[in-house]
VEXDREN-2710 file (C-alpha; in Angstrom, 1 decimal):
% VEXDREN-2710
k/r/px/py/pz
1/MET/-8.8/-42.6/-68.8
2/ASN/-8.3/-40.4/-72.1
3/PHE/-10.2/-42.3/-75.1
4/LYS/-7.5/-41.2/-77.4
5/ILE/-4.7/-42.6/-75.4
6/ILE/-6.9/-46.0/-75.3
7/LYS/-7.2/-45.8/-79.1
8/GLN/-3.6/-45.0/-80.0
9/THR/-2.5/-47.9/-77.5
10/ASN/-4.9/-50.2/-79.5
11/ALA/-3.4/-49.2/-82.7
12/GLU/0.1/-49.8/-81.5
13/GLN/-1.0/-53.3/-80.4
14/THR/-2.3/-54.2/-83.7
15/ILE/1.1/-52.9/-85.4
16/GLN/3.0/-54.8/-83.0
17/ASP/0.9/-57.9/-83.6
18/ASP/1.3/-57.5/-87.3
19/VAL/5.3/-57.1/-87.0
20/ASP/5.2/-60.5/-84.8
21/LYS/3.2/-62.4/-87.3
22/ILE/5.8/-61.0/-90.2
23/SER/8.7/-62.2/-87.7
24/GLN/7.2/-65.4/-87.2
25/TYR/6.7/-65.9/-90.9
26/TYR/10.1/-65.1/-91.8
27/LEU/11.5/-67.3/-88.9
28/GLN/9.5/-70.3/-89.8
29/VAL/10.4/-69.9/-93.6
30/HIS/13.9/-69.1/-93.1
31/THR/14.6/-72.0/-90.5
32/TYR/12.9/-74.5/-92.9
33/PHE/14.7/-73.0/-96.0
34/LYS/18.0/-73.2/-94.3
35/GLN/17.2/-77.0/-93.1
36/GLN/16.4/-78.2/-96.7
37/PHE/19.4/-76.6/-98.3
38/SER/21.7/-78.1/-95.7
39/GLU/20.3/-81.5/-96.1
40/SER/20.6/-81.3/-99.7
41/LEU/24.4/-80.4/-99.1
42/CYS/25.0/-83.2/-97.3
43/ARG/24.0/-85.3/-100.4
44/GLY/26.3/-83.5/-102.4
45/LYS/23.4/-81.4/-104.1
46/ILE/23.0/-77.5/-104.2
47/ILE/19.2/-76.9/-104.8
48/GLU/18.4/-74.1/-107.2
49/PHE/16.7/-71.1/-105.6
50/GLU/13.4/-71.4/-107.1
51/ASN/13.0/-75.1/-106.4
52/LEU/14.1/-74.5/-102.8
53/ILE/11.8/-71.5/-102.2
54/ASN/8.6/-73.0/-103.7
55/ALA/9.3/-76.1/-101.8
56/THR/9.5/-74.3/-98.7
57/LEU/6.5/-72.2/-99.0
58/LEU/4.4/-75.4/-100.1
59/GLU/5.4/-77.3/-97.0
60/LEU/4.6/-74.6/-94.7
61/GLY/1.3/-73.6/-96.3
62/PHE/2.7/-70.0/-97.1
63/SER/2.4/-68.1/-100.2
64/ALA/4.6/-65.2/-101.4
65/GLN/2.1/-62.4/-102.0
66/ASP/4.9/-59.8/-102.8
67/GLN/8.3/-60.6/-104.7
68/GLN/9.8/-58.5/-102.1
69/ASP/9.0/-61.0/-99.7
70/LEU/11.4/-63.4/-101.0
71/GLU/14.2/-60.8/-101.6
72/PHE/15.7/-61.9/-98.2
73/PHE/15.9/-65.3/-98.9
74/ARG/17.3/-64.7/-102.4
75/THR/20.0/-62.3/-100.8
76/TRP/20.8/-65.1/-98.4
77/TYR/21.1/-67.8/-100.9
78/GLU/23.4/-65.7/-103.3
79/GLN/25.8/-65.0/-100.2
80/ILE/26.1/-68.7/-99.6
81/VAL/26.0/-70.4/-103.2
82/ASN/27.9/-67.6/-105.0
83/LEU/29.9/-65.7/-102.2
84/ALA/28.0/-62.6/-102.8
85/TYR/29.5/-60.9/-99.8
86/ILE/32.9/-60.7/-101.2
87/GLN/31.7/-59.7/-104.8
88/GLN/33.1/-56.1/-104.5
89/PHE/36.6/-57.3/-104.0
90/VAL/36.6/-59.8/-106.6
91/GLN/35.4/-57.2/-109.4
92/GLN/38.4/-55.1/-108.3
93/LEU/41.3/-55.8/-110.8
94/ASP/43.9/-54.1/-108.6
95/ILE/43.1/-56.7/-105.8
96/ASN/45.8/-59.5/-106.4
97/GLU/44.6/-61.8/-103.5
98/ILE/41.9/-62.3/-101.0
99/ILE/42.2/-63.7/-97.5
100/LEU/39.1/-64.6/-95.7
101/HIS/40.1/-64.8/-91.9
102/GLY/36.4/-65.2/-90.7
103/PRO/32.9/-64.0/-91.5
104/ASN/33.8/-60.4/-90.6
105/SER/37.2/-60.3/-91.3
106/ILE/39.2/-60.1/-94.7
107/GLN/42.5/-58.9/-95.9
108/LEU/43.3/-57.8/-99.4
109/ASP/46.7/-57.7/-101.3
110/LEU/47.0/-54.5/-103.4
111/GLY/50.6/-55.2/-105.0
112/GLY/52.5/-56.5/-102.1
113/LYS/50.6/-54.7/-99.3
114/LEU/47.8/-56.5/-97.1
115/VAL/45.1/-54.0/-96.2
116/SER/42.4/-55.2/-93.7
117/SER/38.7/-54.8/-94.2
118/ASN/35.3/-55.5/-93.1
119/LEU/32.6/-57.8/-94.4
120/ALA/29.2/-57.1/-94.1
121/ASP/27.5/-58.7/-91.2
122/PHE/27.5/-62.5/-91.3
123/THR/27.1/-65.3/-88.9
124/LEU/29.8/-68.0/-88.3
125/GLU/27.4/-70.6/-89.5
126/ASP/26.8/-69.0/-92.7
127/TYR/30.3/-68.3/-93.5
128/GLN/31.3/-71.9/-93.0
129/LEU/28.3/-73.0/-95.0
130/SER/29.2/-70.8/-98.1
131/LEU/32.9/-72.3/-97.9
132/GLU/31.4/-75.9/-97.9
133/VAL/29.3/-75.0/-100.9
134/LEU/32.5/-73.5/-102.5
135/ALA/34.2/-76.9/-102.2
136/ILE/31.0/-79.0/-103.4
137/LYS/30.6/-76.7/-106.4
138/ASN/34.4/-77.3/-107.6
139/ARG/34.2/-81.0/-106.4
140/ALA/36.8/-80.4/-103.9
141/THR/37.0/-83.1/-101.1
142/TRP/37.2/-80.8/-97.9
143/ASN/36.3/-82.0/-94.4
144/PHE/37.9/-82.8/-91.1
145/ALA/39.8/-85.8/-92.6
146/THR/41.2/-83.7/-95.6
147/PRO/41.4/-80.3/-94.1
148/PHE/43.1/-78.7/-97.1
149/ALA/41.7/-78.2/-100.6
150/SER/43.0/-75.9/-103.5
151/PHE/41.1/-75.6/-106.8
152/PHE/40.7/-73.3/-109.7
153/VAL/37.3/-71.2/-109.6
154/LEU/35.3/-68.7/-111.5
155/LEU/33.6/-65.9/-109.4
156/CYS/31.9/-63.1/-111.1
157/GLY/33.6/-63.8/-114.1
158/HIS/36.9/-63.5/-112.7
159/GLN/39.4/-66.4/-112.4
160/PHE/41.2/-67.3/-109.1
161/ARG/42.9/-70.4/-107.2
162/ALA/41.0/-70.9/-104.2
163/SER/42.9/-72.5/-101.2
164/LEU/40.6/-73.7/-98.3
165/ILE/41.7/-74.4/-94.8
166/HIS/39.2/-76.4/-92.6
167/GLN/38.2/-75.0/-89.2
168/SER/39.4/-78.6/-87.5
169/THR/43.1/-77.1/-88.0
170/SER/42.4/-74.0/-86.0
171/PRO/42.2/-73.3/-82.4
172/LYS/39.6/-71.1/-82.9
173/GLN/37.6/-73.3/-85.1
174/MET/37.7/-70.9/-87.9
175/SER/37.9/-71.8/-91.5
176/LYS/39.7/-69.7/-94.1
177/LEU/39.8/-69.0/-97.8
178/TYR/42.7/-67.8/-99.8
179/LEU/42.0/-66.5/-103.2
180/ARG/44.8/-65.8/-105.6
181/ARG/43.6/-64.0/-109.0
182/ILE/45.0/-65.3/-112.3
183/ALA/45.3/-62.9/-115.1
184/HIS/42.8/-63.2/-118.1
185/ARG/45.9/-62.8/-120.4
186/PRO/49.7/-63.7/-119.8
187/PHE/51.7/-60.5/-119.2
188/GLY/54.1/-59.4/-121.9
189/LEU/58.0/-59.2/-121.0
190/SER/57.6/-55.4/-120.7
191/ASP/55.0/-55.7/-117.8
192/TYR/57.8/-56.8/-115.7
193/LYS/59.6/-53.8/-116.1
194/ILE/62.8/-55.1/-117.5
195/GLN/64.9/-53.5/-120.3
196/SER/64.6/-54.3/-123.9
197/SER/68.0/-56.0/-123.9
198/VAL/67.0/-58.2/-121.1
199/GLN/64.1/-59.3/-123.0
200/CYS/66.2/-60.1/-126.0
201/ILE/68.2/-62.5/-123.5
202/LEU/65.0/-64.1/-122.4
203/LYS/63.9/-64.6/-125.9
204/GLN/67.2/-65.9/-127.1
205/ALA/66.8/-68.3/-124.2
206/ILE/63.5/-69.5/-125.0
207/ASP/64.7/-69.7/-128.9
208/THR/67.7/-72.0/-127.9
209/LYS/65.8/-74.1/-125.8
210/GLN/67.7/-73.1/-122.5
211/ASN/66.5/-74.6/-119.4
212/ILE/65.1/-71.8/-117.0
213/ILE/63.7/-71.8/-113.2
214/ILE/61.7/-69.1/-112.0
215/THR/62.0/-68.4/-108.2
216/GLY/60.6/-66.1/-105.7
217/PRO/58.2/-65.9/-102.6
218/ALA/54.4/-66.7/-102.5
219/GLY/52.5/-64.2/-105.1
220/SER/55.6/-62.6/-106.4
221/GLY/54.5/-63.3/-110.0
222/LYS/56.3/-66.7/-110.8
223/THR/53.6/-68.5/-112.4
224/SER/52.6/-65.4/-114.6
225/MET/56.3/-65.1/-115.7
226/LEU/56.0/-68.8/-116.5
227/SER/52.9/-68.1/-118.6
228/THR/54.6/-65.1/-120.4
229/LEU/57.4/-67.3/-121.3
230/LEU/55.2/-69.9/-122.7
231/GLY/53.5/-67.3/-124.8
232/HIS/57.0/-66.7/-126.6
233/ILE/57.3/-70.5/-127.6
234/ASP/56.6/-71.5/-131.1
235/LYS/53.1/-72.9/-131.0
236/ARG/53.9/-75.7/-133.3
237/GLU/55.9/-77.3/-130.4
238/HIS/54.5/-79.9/-128.2
239/ILE/54.7/-78.9/-124.8
240/ILE/53.7/-80.9/-121.7
241/ILE/52.5/-78.7/-118.8
242/LEU/52.3/-80.5/-115.6
243/GLU/50.4/-78.9/-112.5
244/ASP/48.6/-79.9/-109.3
245/THR/46.5/-76.7/-109.7
246/HIS/45.7/-75.1/-113.2
247/GLU/47.1/-72.2/-113.3
248/ILE/49.3/-71.7/-116.4
249/GLN/47.4/-70.0/-119.1
250/SER/47.6/-71.5/-122.7
251/ASP/45.2/-71.7/-125.7
252/SER/47.3/-73.8/-127.9
253/LYS/46.0/-77.2/-129.3
254/SER/49.5/-78.5/-129.3
255/HIS/50.0/-78.4/-125.4
256/THR/49.2/-81.2/-123.4
257/PHE/48.2/-80.4/-119.8
258/LEU/48.3/-83.0/-117.0
259/LEU/46.6/-82.1/-113.6
260/ALA/48.3/-84.2/-111.0
261/ASN/46.5/-85.4/-107.7
262/SER/49.0/-86.6/-105.0
263/LYS/46.2/-88.5/-103.1
264/LEU/45.7/-90.7/-106.0
265/GLU/47.9/-93.6/-107.0
266/ASN/50.3/-93.0/-110.0
267/LYS/48.7/-89.4/-110.6
268/GLY/51.4/-87.5/-108.6
269/LEU/53.8/-85.0/-110.2
270/LYS/56.6/-87.4/-110.0
271/ASP/54.5/-89.9/-112.0
272/TYR/53.6/-87.3/-114.7
273/CYS/57.3/-86.3/-115.2
274/ALA/58.0/-90.1/-116.1
275/TYR/54.8/-90.1/-118.4
276/ALA/55.7/-87.0/-120.2
277/LEU/59.1/-88.3/-121.2
278/ARG/57.1/-91.1/-123.0
279/MET/55.0/-88.5/-124.8
280/ARG/57.3/-87.0/-127.4
281/PRO/57.7/-83.6/-126.0
282/ASP/59.4/-80.8/-127.3
283/ARG/59.4/-79.0/-123.8
284/ILE/58.1/-79.8/-120.4
285/LEU/56.8/-77.2/-117.9
286/LEU/56.5/-78.1/-114.3
287/GLY/54.1/-75.8/-112.3
288/GLU/56.5/-76.1/-109.4
289/MET/59.0/-78.3/-107.6
290/ARG/58.2/-79.0/-104.0
291/SER/59.2/-82.7/-103.4
292/SER/59.9/-85.8/-105.0
293/GLU/59.0/-84.5/-108.7
294/ILE/62.3/-82.6/-108.7
295/VAL/64.6/-85.8/-109.3
296/PRO/62.9/-87.2/-112.6
297/PHE/62.6/-83.3/-113.9
298/ILE/66.4/-82.7/-113.3
299/LEU/67.2/-86.1/-114.7
300/ALA/65.5/-85.4/-117.7
301/MET/67.5/-82.1/-118.4
302/ASN/70.6/-84.6/-118.0
303/ASN/69.1/-86.9/-120.3
304/GLY/69.2/-84.5/-123.2
305/HIS/65.7/-82.7/-123.1
306/LYS/66.0/-79.2/-123.5
307/GLY/64.0/-76.1/-123.1
308/LEU/62.6/-77.2/-119.6
309/MET/60.7/-74.8/-117.5
310/SER/59.6/-74.8/-113.7
311/THR/59.2/-72.4/-110.4
312/ILE/60.5/-73.0/-106.8
313/HIS/60.3/-71.0/-103.8
314/ALA/63.7/-69.4/-102.8
315/ASN/65.0/-66.1/-101.3
316/SER/67.1/-65.2/-104.2
317/ALA/68.3/-66.2/-107.7
318/SER/71.5/-68.0/-106.1
319/ASP/69.7/-69.2/-103.2
320/ALA/67.3/-71.2/-105.6
321/ILE/70.5/-73.3/-106.9
322/SER/70.9/-74.4/-102.9
323/ARG/67.0/-75.1/-102.7
324/LEU/67.2/-77.4/-105.7
325/ALA/70.1/-79.1/-104.5
326/LEU/68.6/-79.6/-101.0
327/LEU/65.4/-80.8/-102.4
328/PHE/67.2/-83.3/-104.8
329/SER/69.3/-84.7/-102.0
330/ILE/66.3/-85.4/-99.9
331/TYR/64.2/-87.2/-102.5
332/ALA/67.1/-88.9/-104.1
333/GLN/67.9/-91.1/-100.9
334/GLY/69.1/-94.3/-102.0
335/HIS/70.8/-93.2/-105.1
336/ASN/74.0/-92.5/-103.2
337/ILE/74.7/-89.3/-105.0
338/SER/76.8/-86.8/-103.1
339/TYR/76.1/-83.2/-102.6
340/GLU/78.6/-82.2/-104.5
341/THR/77.8/-84.3/-107.4
342/ILE/74.1/-82.9/-107.2
343/ILE/75.4/-79.3/-107.4
344/LYS/77.3/-80.1/-110.5
345/LEU/74.3/-81.8/-112.0
346/ILE/72.3/-78.8/-111.4
347/CYS/74.7/-76.3/-112.6
348/ILE/75.3/-78.1/-115.8
349/ASN/71.8/-78.4/-116.6
350/ILE/70.2/-75.2/-115.7
351/ASP/71.0/-72.2/-117.7
352/ILE/68.9/-69.1/-116.3
353/ILE/67.4/-68.4/-113.0
354/ILE/64.8/-65.6/-112.5
355/TYR/64.0/-64.3/-109.2
356/MET/60.5/-62.3/-108.7
357/THR/59.2/-60.0/-106.0
358/ASN/56.0/-58.0/-106.2
359/LYS/55.4/-59.2/-110.0
360/GLN/59.0/-57.9/-111.0
361/VAL/62.0/-59.4/-112.1
362/PHE/64.3/-58.4/-109.2
363/GLU/67.2/-60.7/-110.1
364/MET/68.2/-62.8/-112.9
365/ILE/71.3/-65.0/-113.2
366/ARG/73.3/-67.0/-116.0
367/VAL/74.5/-70.3/-114.3
368/LEU/77.9/-71.1/-115.4
369/GLY/79.0/-74.1/-113.7
370/SER/80.4/-75.1/-110.1
371/GLU/83.6/-76.1/-108.5
372/GLY/83.0/-78.6/-105.5
373/LYS/80.0/-77.4/-103.5
374/HIS/80.1/-73.9/-105.0
375/PRO/78.2/-72.9/-107.8
376/TYR/79.3/-70.0/-110.5
377/PHE/77.2/-67.6/-112.1
378/GLU/76.9/-64.2/-113.4
379/TYR/74.1/-61.6/-112.9
380/ILE/72.1/-60.4/-115.8
381/ILE/70.0/-58.3/-113.5
382/ASN/70.7/-57.5/-109.9
383/LYS/68.7/-54.7/-108.5
384/GLY/69.6/-55.5/-105.1
385/ALA/73.2/-54.4/-105.5
386/TYR/71.8/-51.3/-107.5
387/GLU/69.8/-50.3/-104.6
388/ILE/72.7/-50.8/-102.0
389/THR/74.8/-48.7/-104.3
390/SER/72.4/-45.8/-104.9
391/ASN/71.7/-45.7/-101.1
END
């Protein structure tokens, strides 16, 4: 047998032994590292990296000879605790929404269009763990019994509204995360590409304390428009802002924020609408009408309160009237109010309805009144009619 071949084989074996030792080292440390992290998480605590790695190495009798030895564990920690695996998308300001479908699947909203992309290699276990950490860091209850959670979150200095859906709701046992970017500053009216004459109408509507409803599909810019209109109100006014997720932006000291939690008694939006009337409001802003809060909100308009504003999901400006009437009739059961009376109540009290799509004002109507079950209104903006005519 050739001596050189034997010598080479022995050298290769030594290298392989070293590789095996290193692999075993990393495996032991990583296993214990993750175990201790998960156990602390079960107690509702997130251990700092330095404390966690030092405790791990001490327990296993290892020492980090080189700082590079720790880089693998630091990277894993950042992925789990700070969602570093989506950092590149979070920092791109042209991405309005981020949808995480799983550990390797992501969709990005670039101004109305969803674009699919891939994440770096990430295990399902680590992906789920990162979402659980996100919920704990933001004091949100999120588990099998409470599968939906929504909260305001700061990622890499950027503000988002986070919505979590638990894996227990999915046939594929896959949790999902929806992130909607919140603008650092409210947009100006000119940002919505509306004519200066229409801007004047909106400013006059605010100055004369008209009641305004903003409608449109999810992600259309309803809340952004609400924040914009808020910015044109006299700073000295006492405005009460009611939300279930903090999205409306204001730095005025004369504004009172009430953050609702429907899971807690006396802390729902309906309750807050009643409380707000006792707090000497100049105006009331309701983040979104979805259920029973619509009744006290519309009745507040009818009781003489002016300058009220809110948002609602609807397919057009005129459809918002039907949507409001439907919700009111559902949640006003027991009051024996006819649908015709509800339509009249809404049309008497709501002055302007704005319909948003893709962060632009697509329609705007002035509500004039009603006859029977039929509302009457006039268009201030009707881009749909313009597009049909021009085609």
